[in-house]
C-alpha positions as a LaTeX table, in Angstrom:
\begin{tabular}{lrrr}
\hline
Residue & $x$ (\AA) & $y$ (\AA) & $z$ (\AA) \\
\hline
Met1 & $-26.37$ & $-20.79$ & 22.66 \\
Lys2 & $-25.80$ & $-16.97$ & 23.29 \\
Tyr3 & $-21.98$ & $-17.49$ & 24.56 \\
Leu4 & $-21.55$ & $-19.60$ & 21.51 \\
Met5 & $-23.29$ & $-17.96$ & 18.79 \\
Ile6 & $-20.40$ & $-15.02$ & 20.09 \\
Leu7 & $-17.64$ & $-16.95$ & 20.43 \\
Leu8 & $-18.40$ & $-18.44$ & 16.87 \\
Leu9 & $-18.44$ & $-14.63$ & 15.41 \\
Ala10 & $-15.04$ & $-13.80$ & 17.93 \\
Leu11 & $-13.97$ & $-16.84$ & 16.06 \\
Phe12 & $-15.01$ & $-15.88$ & 12.05 \\
Ala13 & $-13.83$ & $-12.35$ & 12.65 \\
Asn14 & $-10.69$ & $-13.43$ & 13.60 \\
Thr15 & $-10.30$ & $-15.96$ & 10.66 \\
Ser16 & $-11.72$ & $-13.18$ & 8.04 \\
Thr17 & $-8.80$ & $-10.62$ & 8.45 \\
Ser18 & $-5.14$ & $-11.07$ & 7.87 \\
Ala19 & $-2.60$ & $-9.74$ & 10.11 \\
Pro20 & $-1.00$ & $-7.03$ & 8.52 \\
Tyr21 & 2.84 & $-7.57$ & 7.01 \\
Lys22 & 5.75 & $-7.67$ & 9.81 \\
Thr23 & 8.94 & $-7.13$ & 9.23 \\
Gly24 & 10.82 & $-9.57$ & 6.62 \\
Asp25 & 7.37 & $-10.74$ & 5.10 \\
Thr26 & 7.04 & $-11.33$ & 1.66 \\
Pro27 & 4.01 & $-9.65$ & 0.14 \\
Leu28 & 1.10 & $-10.34$ & $-1.91$ \\
Asp29 & 2.46 & $-10.32$ & $-4.96$ \\
Ala30 & $-0.67$ & $-9.63$ & $-7.30$ \\
Leu31 & $-2.55$ & $-6.67$ & $-6.41$ \\
Gly32 & $-4.57$ & $-6.35$ & $-9.44$ \\
Lys33 & $-5.99$ & $-4.01$ & $-12.24$ \\
Ser34 & $-4.15$ & $-0.26$ & $-12.00$ \\
Ser35 & $-6.22$ & 2.82 & $-12.86$ \\
Leu36 & $-4.59$ & 2.58 & $-17.00$ \\
Gly37 & $-5.94$ & $-1.36$ & $-16.82$ \\
Glu38 & $-2.80$ & $-2.64$ & $-16.47$ \\
Glu39 & $-1.81$ & $-5.43$ & $-14.31$ \\
Val40 & $-0.01$ & $-4.99$ & $-11.12$ \\
Arg41 & 2.59 & $-7.28$ & $-8.95$ \\
Ile42 & 5.08 & $-6.34$ & $-6.48$ \\
Ser43 & 7.66 & $-8.90$ & $-8.39$ \\
Asp44 & 7.55 & $-6.41$ & $-11.31$ \\
Tyr45 & 9.81 & $-3.76$ & $-9.23$ \\
Tyr46 & 11.92 & $-6.13$ & $-7.52$ \\
Gly47 & 15.96 & $-4.08$ & $-6.60$ \\
Lys48 & 13.44 & $-1.28$ & $-6.34$ \\
Val49 & 11.96 & 0.54 & $-2.92$ \\
Val50 & 7.65 & $-0.45$ & $-3.99$ \\
Ile51 & 5.40 & 2.05 & $-1.11$ \\
Val52 & 2.02 & 0.39 & $-1.27$ \\
Ser53 & $-0.30$ & 3.03 & 0.48 \\
Phe54 & $-3.92$ & 2.55 & 0.98 \\
Trp55 & $-6.64$ & 5.52 & 0.53 \\
Ala56 & $-10.12$ & 6.97 & 1.06 \\
Thr57 & $-10.59$ & 10.89 & $-0.11$ \\
Trp58 & $-12.74$ & 10.91 & 2.84 \\
Cys59 & $-9.51$ & 10.61 & 4.89 \\
Gly60 & $-8.00$ & 13.37 & 5.38 \\
Pro61 & $-4.36$ & 12.71 & 6.55 \\
Cys62 & $-4.35$ & 10.64 & 3.09 \\
Met63 & $-5.51$ & 13.34 & 0.76 \\
Lys64 & $-2.27$ & 15.05 & 2.32 \\
Glu65 & $-0.24$ & 12.00 & 2.26 \\
Leu66 & $-1.28$ & 11.47 & $-2.17$ \\
Pro67 & 0.64 & 14.56 & $-2.94$ \\
Val68 & 3.63 & 13.83 & $-1.21$ \\
Leu69 & 3.90 & 10.51 & $-2.17$ \\
Gly70 & 3.39 & 12.63 & $-5.79$ \\
Gly71 & 6.52 & 14.63 & $-4.87$ \\
Ile72 & 8.25 & 11.80 & $-3.80$ \\
Gln73 & 7.96 & 9.18 & $-6.80$ \\
Lys74 & 8.81 & 12.62 & $-9.27$ \\
Ser75 & 12.33 & 12.68 & $-7.03$ \\
Ala76 & 13.22 & 9.54 & $-7.07$ \\
Thr77 & 12.13 & 8.43 & $-10.59$ \\
Thr78 & 10.52 & 5.51 & $-11.74$ \\
Glu79 & 13.72 & 3.55 & $-11.89$ \\
Gln80 & 14.07 & 3.80 & $-7.89$ \\
Leu81 & 10.90 & 3.76 & $-6.25$ \\
Gln82 & 7.58 & 3.23 & $-6.95$ \\
Val83 & 4.20 & 4.43 & $-5.00$ \\
Ile84 & 1.12 & 2.58 & $-5.60$ \\
Ser85 & $-1.66$ & 4.07 & $-4.42$ \\
Ile86 & $-4.19$ & 1.72 & $-3.87$ \\
Asn87 & $-8.69$ & 3.57 & $-3.15$ \\
Tyr88 & $-9.54$ & 1.68 & $-0.07$ \\
Arg89 & $-13.63$ & 1.19 & $-0.46$ \\
Glu90 & $-14.96$ & 3.23 & $-2.50$ \\
Asp91 & $-16.95$ & 3.41 & $-5.55$ \\
Arg92 & $-15.26$ & 3.34 & $-8.64$ \\
Arg93 & $-16.36$ & 6.82 & $-9.25$ \\
Gln94 & $-14.34$ & 9.22 & $-7.28$ \\
Phe95 & $-12.00$ & 6.48 & $-7.47$ \\
Arg96 & $-11.50$ & 7.66 & $-11.43$ \\
Lys97 & $-11.94$ & 11.36 & $-10.21$ \\
Ile98 & $-8.93$ & 10.64 & $-8.39$ \\
Ala99 & $-7.32$ & 8.93 & $-10.33$ \\
Lys100 & $-7.38$ & 11.46 & $-13.35$ \\
Ala101 & $-6.64$ & 14.91 & $-10.79$ \\
Leu102 & $-3.07$ & 12.03 & $-10.77$ \\
Ser103 & $-2.77$ & 11.27 & $-13.80$ \\
Asn104 & 0.53 & 14.00 & $-13.69$ \\
Thr105 & 2.29 & 11.45 & $-11.54$ \\
Asp106 & 4.27 & 7.94 & $-12.40$ \\
Met107 & 2.11 & 6.18 & $-8.85$ \\
Val108 & 0.77 & 3.30 & $-9.71$ \\
Leu109 & $-3.60$ & 3.79 & $-8.77$ \\
Ile110 & $-6.07$ & 1.22 & $-8.40$ \\
Ser111 & $-9.46$ & 1.23 & $-6.54$ \\
Asp112 & $-9.80$ & $-1.88$ & $-3.83$ \\
Ala113 & $-13.83$ & $-1.17$ & $-3.14$ \\
Gln114 & $-14.81$ & $-4.28$ & $-2.56$ \\
Gly115 & $-11.23$ & $-3.82$ & 0.35 \\
Lys116 & $-10.03$ & $-7.24$ & $-1.18$ \\
Ile117 & $-6.38$ & $-6.15$ & $-1.84$ \\
Gly118 & $-7.05$ & $-4.52$ & 1.29 \\
Lys119 & $-8.11$ & $-7.26$ & 3.35 \\
Lys120 & $-5.26$ & $-9.22$ & 2.01 \\
Phe121 & $-2.78$ & $-6.75$ & 3.75 \\
Gly122 & $-4.12$ & $-6.85$ & 6.93 \\
Val123 & $-6.00$ & $-2.65$ & 6.45 \\
Glu124 & $-8.45$ & $-2.06$ & 9.23 \\
Gly125 & $-7.79$ & 1.30 & 9.31 \\
Ile126 & $-5.98$ & 4.22 & 7.15 \\
Pro127 & $-4.44$ & 5.36 & 6.15 \\
His128 & $-1.92$ & 2.07 & 5.80 \\
Met129 & 1.26 & 2.28 & 4.26 \\
Val130 & 3.64 & $-1.16$ & 3.84 \\
Ile131 & 7.23 & 0.38 & 2.61 \\
Ile132 & 9.19 & $-3.04$ & 0.87 \\
Gly133 & 13.10 & $-2.70$ & 0.37 \\
Arg134 & 14.72 & $-3.57$ & $-2.93$ \\
Asp135 & 14.29 & $-7.65$ & $-2.16$ \\
Gly136 & 11.05 & $-7.51$ & $-1.97$ \\
Lys137 & 10.45 & $-8.41$ & 1.86 \\
Val138 & 8.50 & $-5.52$ & 3.91 \\
Ala139 & 10.90 & $-3.24$ & 5.22 \\
Asp140 & 8.18 & $-1.37$ & 7.50 \\
Val141 & 4.22 & $-1.44$ & 7.66 \\
His142 & 2.68 & 2.16 & 9.26 \\
Ile143 & $-0.86$ & 2.18 & 10.16 \\
Gly144 & $-3.28$ & 5.55 & 11.05 \\
Tyr145 & $-0.11$ & 8.19 & 10.91 \\
Ser146 & $-0.82$ & 12.05 & 10.88 \\
Glu147 & 0.28 & 14.55 & 8.51 \\
Ala148 & 2.60 & 15.59 & 11.42 \\
Met149 & 4.89 & 11.93 & 10.68 \\
Leu150 & 5.67 & 12.36 & 6.54 \\
Pro151 & 8.51 & 14.23 & 7.04 \\
Ala152 & 9.50 & 11.12 & 9.26 \\
Leu153 & 8.53 & 8.58 & 6.46 \\
Val154 & 9.94 & 10.43 & 3.76 \\
Asp155 & 13.77 & 9.94 & 5.72 \\
Gln156 & 12.42 & 5.96 & 6.50 \\
Ile157 & 11.73 & 6.29 & 3.24 \\
Asn158 & 15.26 & 7.35 & 1.20 \\
Glu159 & 16.75 & 5.07 & 3.84 \\
Ile160 & 15.00 & 2.06 & 2.74 \\
Ala161 & 16.45 & 3.33 & $-0.94$ \\
Arg162 & 19.53 & 3.51 & $-0.30$ \\
Arg163 & 19.94 & $-0.46$ & 1.18 \\
Pro164 & 21.53 & $-2.27$ & $-1.31$ \\
Ala165 & 19.14 & $-5.45$ & $-3.10$ \\
Ala166 & 19.75 & $-8.76$ & $-2.29$ \\
Glu167 & 20.83 & $-11.22$ & $-5.38$ \\
Pro168 & 17.44 & $-12.67$ & $-6.84$ \\
Thr169 & 16.95 & $-16.31$ & $-5.77$ \\
Glu170 & 16.76 & $-19.15$ & $-8.83$ \\
Ser171 & 13.68 & $-21.15$ & $-8.36$ \\
\hline
\end{tabular}
């Protein structure tokens, strides 16, 4: 009986978490509401590079990444790129403080206090970044990276931004 319970728990654990996206996958479209109360959909940014980054204030590398992503957003402009920063599993009060501090950036900020969006993206640890190409497909996924990796990530984002967008298909 003990082994049956362990097996059932293992099966439940495996089905309760989505696997991280892989290169070429089409990501979840609807992400919820931004700090400004607007619905956020990845498809609204078709033709741009979209960076979806999960973070929390207690995560040192995440807090070093946020200003870098804000700088990328400012230099690239929203015509070419959109950073969507998702505060993962922190209460709304903490999120509002950070959202206020980051209000001078053009990043889209979303609270995922319950972890529902993160679960759909397969987030089990942070930082967790999904880079979506101009064609709307996942270009790359980075999980648990350090501050030292940020320059290489910036180079990769720039390289992905140089790729042509595919023409939208008729549905």
